[in-house]
N, C-alpha and C positions, 0 to 999 in steps of 0.2 A: 509499707503500703503494698509492696509486691507480694508479700506473704498473704496479706488480706485479700488481694485480688485473686490469687491462686486458690485460696480456700473457698472464696465465694463461687468461683467458677466450678469447683468440684461439687459443691452443694447443689448448684443449679443443674449440673449434669446428672446428679443422682435423682433429682426431682423429675427430669425428663425421662430417665430410664424407668422410674417407677410408674409414671403416667403411661408409658408405652406398654409396660407389663399389664397394667389395669385394663387397657384397651384390648390387649390380646385375650385376657380372661373373659371380658365381656363378649368378644367375638366368638368365643368358644362355647357359648350357651347352647345347651342341647336343644334339638328341634322338638317342638311340642308333639306329644303323641297324637293330638287331634288332627295333625296334618298328614298322618300316614295314609297309605293307600288301602288299608284293610277294610275301611268302610264301617267299622264298628263304632257307632256313635249313639248318643242318646236320642230319645224321641223328640219331636217338635222341630225337626229340620235343622238341628245344629250339627254342622259337619266339621267344626273345629277351625274353620277359616274366619278371617276378619269380617267377611261379608255374609256369614251364615245368618239365617233368619232366626228370630227369637222363637222359643217354643210357645205353643198355644194350648198346652195342657199341663196338668200337674199330676204327680203321683199321689198315692193314698197311704204310703208308708215310707220308712227310711229306705227300704230295699227297692222301691219303685220310684224314688224321687227323680224328678225331671231336671236334667242338667241345663244350666244356662251360664253365660259368661258375664262378668262385670261389665256394665255399660249397656247390656241388653235389657229390654222390657219384656219379661215373661208374662203371659196372660193365661187364664184358665177360666172356664165356666163350670160352676158347681152348684151345690145346694148348701144352705146354711145348716150347719151341723156336721158337714164333712171335714175331714182333716186333709189339707192340701200340703204337699211336700215338694220342695225344689232343692237343688244343690248347686253350689258354685265354688270355685277354687279361690283361696287366699294364701298369699306367700308371706315369708318373713319380712318384717318391716312395714307391712301394710296395716291400715286400720279400716276394717270393713264397716260399711253402713248399709243397712237393709231398709228399703222403703216399700211399704205395702199399701195398696189402695183397694178398698172393697166398694163396689157399686151395686146397688139393688135396682132392678128395672122398675118401670112405672107400675107394672102389675103387682109389685110387692109393696106398694105404698100403703096398702090397707092392713099391714101387720098389726098385731094387737098390742105390742109393747116395745120397749127399748131393748136393744141387744148390745152385748159387749164383745168386741173382737180383740184378738190377741195374736201377736206374731212372736215366735220363739226361734232362737238360733242355736244350733248344736254344732260341735266340732266333729272331726273325723272319728273320734271315739264315742260319739253320741253323748257327750257331756254338755249340759246346758250352759251356755255362756251368758253372763249378765250384760245388760246394757248400761253403758256409762253415760250416754246421752240419749235423748229422745223418749218418746212415750210408746212403749210396746203394747199397751192396753188402752183402749178407748171405747167409750160408750156411743152407740148410734141411736139417736132419738127416734121415737116412733114415726115422726113426720120427716125424717131426714133420709137421704138416699146414699150418701157417700161418707166414708170415714177413711182417714189416712193414718198410718202407723209408721213409726221410725225407730230403729234400734242401731246405735253405734257401739261396736264392741271395743275392747281393749286392743292395743297394737299387737299384732301377731309376732310371737317370739320365735327365734331360730331354734331354740331348745329350752327345756325346762326340767325341773326335778320331777321324778315320778309322782310325788305326793301332791304336787301343785295342780291347780286347775287353769293354768295359763293357756291362752289360745296358741296353737301350734300350726305350722304350715300344713295345708292339706285341704280337704273338702269341708264345706260348711253347709249344713242343712238348714233350711227355712221351713217352718211349719206355721200355717195360718189356719185359725179355727175360730169359732164363735163360742162365747161363754155367756152364762146367765140368760139364756133365751127361753122364752115360754115355749112349751111343747107345741102349741098351735102354730108358732112361727118357724119351727124347724122344717126343713125341706124346701124353703123358698129359694128360687133361683138367684144366684149371685154371680158377679164377674169380679175376678181378682187380678190385680196387676202387681208384679214384683220386680224390683230393681235392686241392684247391688253396686256400690262404688267401693273401690279398694285403693284409695290414695296412699302413696308411700310416705313414710315419716322420715326417710333419710337415715344418715349415719347415726343419729341420736339413738336409734333403736337397735343398732347392730351390736352383736355380742361375739364372743370368741369361739362359739361352737355352733353346731347345726345338727339337725336330725339326719340320720343316714337315709331314711325313706320318709317322704311326706305321709300324713295320715289321710290316705285315700282309700275308697272301697275297691275291692278286687274286680278284675275284668270278668264279671259273671253276667252272662246274657241269656235271654230266652229267645228262641226262634220266633219270628213273626208269624210263622206258619203253624205254631202250636195250636191244637184244637181245644185246649182247655182241660184235657184229661191228665195233665202232668206227665206226658210221655214225649214232650218236645225234644228237639235235638240240642237245645242249649245246655250249658253247663249247670244251670240252675232252673230246671224246668218245673220246679215245684210251685212257681208262681201261678201257673195254670191259666193265665189270662192272655197269653199270646203277646204280651208287651215286653219290649226289651228293657233291661235294666239301664235306665238312662244315666245313672250315676257312674257307670264304668268309663274310665279314661278321662275323668275330669282333670284338667290341667290348664294353667295359665297359657296364654298365647305365646309368650316368650319362654316357656319352660320354667321349671322350679329353679330357685336361686342355688348356686353352688360355688365352691371355691372360697378363697380367703379374701378376695377384693371387696372392699366397701369404700364409700366416699369418706369414711373417717380417716383413711390413710392420707388423704389430701391434707386435711387439717393437721394431722400429726406431723407430716413432713414439713408443712408450712410453718408450724410452730417451732420445730427443730431448727429450721433455717433462720427464722427470725431471732431465736434465742442465741444461735451461734454468731450471727452478725452483731447482736447487741453485746455479746461478750467481747468480741474483737474490738468493736468501737469503744467499749469501756476501757479495755486495756490500753488502746492507743491514746486515749485522752488522759488516763491516770498514770502512765509510766513516767518516771522522772526524765527530764531532758538532760542530755549529756553536753557538758561544756567542753569546747575544744581545748586541748592541752597544747601549750606553746612549747617552743624549743627548750625553754628553761625548766619545764616540768611543773611550774607553779600555776 
């Protein structure tokens, strides 16, 4: 029994030390780039802080996609037929869900026919990611004003083989557009709302590797003072519209995941401790009892 108590105490001490190490790794999470003081952020008033206002405009291409954070509701006013782009970050172990809502004002109620709206999600390599849940394409009847779309992606993996199309940590682009609309209905004013949720799936999605660098766009910006002639002071003045590249610096509020610690270690260590205790208990119960030997030796 003394041996059993010593062994159990050693295992518990190991669990405590492992938990302390995990807490130290968690505390060492790098500071998100959005909280730096350089002020280079996307359009729409997002400054990287938790109290930043959600953007109120959308980009018209991948390069001008407007950045927003999961939990924010990004809005934009546009016209049916436009391509509207946003971008948000998703980290390893998360399963992103994008929700889009399109509203037509009262003045657009006299459109001639039904329209079909679609939301698409692309990863940092601009690869189209399929939806495992939700309806990313819906028809809007001629007498209806609103339509809601939803797309739930697969769980983001920490790494994947080059030939696979698995979602990887980094930026995720959202594109909203109308399909199968009559030409007379194109150009009608619309209001779009975009939200993204990135719940974590826990240690069940943890793997033994990770990307060296998340799939994020480069920090390429255009000066807001650009007069549109392509001679702005930004690193990518070819946009020519004076707008900053909102996708630069997209990063989760707590930074990208790093290090070896995941909550799978807790279950691994707990399983090892229970297995060791079960083995000791089984040996204690199964070992043969020793009968005392008298002075005569019989």
